Phi, psi and omega in degrees: 000132183291153190302321185293343179266007177248132178232130174269137173236121177254119179267103185282160179279156178292333190257219196285359176289350171302331180287310185299317187258018184300328181301334182294339177292345181260000184260117183295343180281349191239132169262121182258124174257122182282077187087153178287002186260152178291158178286131176224153184243343181292121184302322180293318180293324177298315178297316181298318180295319179300316180292315183298321187256359187295132181304321183296322179290312184285351176291329183262329179212128181282101180288137181279168170066025177293342180298344180295337180268349197259073181243005181296315178295328179294338181271359177289131177284079185300143182229122183292347180273350185260157169257131180247133173244110186256122183255125174247153164264169180293347177260326185287345182279348186308309187289349184268148177271137179301324181299322180292319180293323177293323178297317178299319183293333177288330185271328188228166179278094187235137170242137180255139179235135178245126177249112183273120177256003176230161175301135186301324183269003178291148174303332181287352180251009186299319181289324177298321178296321178296317181296324181295339176279337185258329187243141175275117173263123179295327178219136170239118179259149175219148175267001185258119182301318181297319179293323179298318180288318186285321187250357180077019177288162177278127180283123181254145171296153171297139182250144179198142176248118180295133185244337183221167175248118182256015181298137175083359180279141180254129182292142178258336177221169193278313190221146184227133171225136171218137180166176179271162180306294177046040177080011184254359192300313182301316179296317180298320178297319180295320178296314181300319180298317178297318180300319178298316181296327183265011177060038176267121179284135185213161173231116180244130170237119180233124182259164178059051178243125179296151183305319183292341182261002181278094194271327189242131179293334182281351177265137175270113181259140169057028177229067179286150184244162176303153187298328177300323177291325175301316179296322177297320178290325180294327177303326185273000183256155178269328186215141178259139177261125176248119174237114182289148173291149182308131179096342183278142180234354182265178180287146178256179178301326182298323178298314180298317180298318179301315182291313184293324186252012175055061177238150171297155179228123172254120191220149172258019177276108183294343180267008187300327182290344179266357183275149175298149180076003177299136177215120184297338179286329186253341184235139178227135176259140173227142177255324178242154180304319182293347178281346183292124179268095184293329178293323176295319179301320184280334185296130178269118176225164176280123183248131177209109179273355184054050182298135187247014178085008188286351175279349186303135178295349174300330178294331177295316178298316178301319181297317179295319179298317179299317179292324177294320179294323178294320177299315182296330183279346182285000000 
C-alpha cells in the first residue's frame, strides 16, 4: 500500500504520557488524539471523567458507560480507501469499549497496535491484558526486556520527547526522586534514611502512600506536581534516582530523563549496563542499600551522554512502517 494511503492515529493518554509521545504532534504522518476522550473545559466534568476512566479505579471495578467520554475516534473522517494504524498505550485504551474497536475494524482497514509502558503482569496492566483477549493487535510493543522474552512482544526502546534545555544549569541538591508507591515504599524509605545519614541532600516525592506509612517529615507524600514542575526540580538536581517497580526489567522514564538532560543516574535496574548510552562514569547500579556510593552521588562532574534523539517516538512509527514493508514484500 502506498504511503499516502496509510494514516497513523496515536491515542494519547490523559495523563503524563503526553510528555513521552509529544514528538508525534510534529509528525505529519500521525494524527494525535489527546486521550480517546473529547475536549471538555468544565472543571467538575474533568474531575468526573478522571475518576470514571482512571485505570486504578477500573482495575477493581469495571465502571459502566465510559463510552460517553469517547468520541475522539468517532470524529475521525474515516475513508474506506485508507489503511489506518491505530496506536494505543496500555493506559489510553481504558475508556474505549472493545466492542466499539471491533466494530470499527469491520468497517475500515484498521490495524491496532498496543504499546506497553508497564510490566505486563503488573496490576496497572490488567485491562490491557483483558483487551488483548478480545482484540487482535498486529503488534504489541513493550519497554520491558523480560516481557519481550516471555510473551514474544516486540522490544521497544524507551520513548521520550525532550521538552526543555537544561544546559548550563547548576545543581542545588544531590539526588531527586519522584514517583508513585507501586510497592517501592519500603525500599525508598531505606534509601532516604541512608542518604540522611550520609549527608546527601535530596528531594523525594512519593504518591499513593497511606497516612500511617508516611515515615519521614523530609519526604513530600501524595503531593505530585505537574510535569513541567518536575522538570524545574530536575534542573536543580545532581543525580536522578531510578527505582523500578517490582517485576520490571526495562528502562523507566527516569533513565530517559537522565540521558536527555545530562544527569547522573542511580538505579536498581540490573540491566542498565546493557542499555544504550550507558556510561559507568555517569550511571551506577546498586543491588543493596550499602552498595550506594553517596560520595559519587554528591560529586559534581560534567555529564554528557551525547544524546542523538533516538528516544523520540517518531522512531516507533518508523519501526512499524519498516515491519509493514517487510510483510508486503513477503
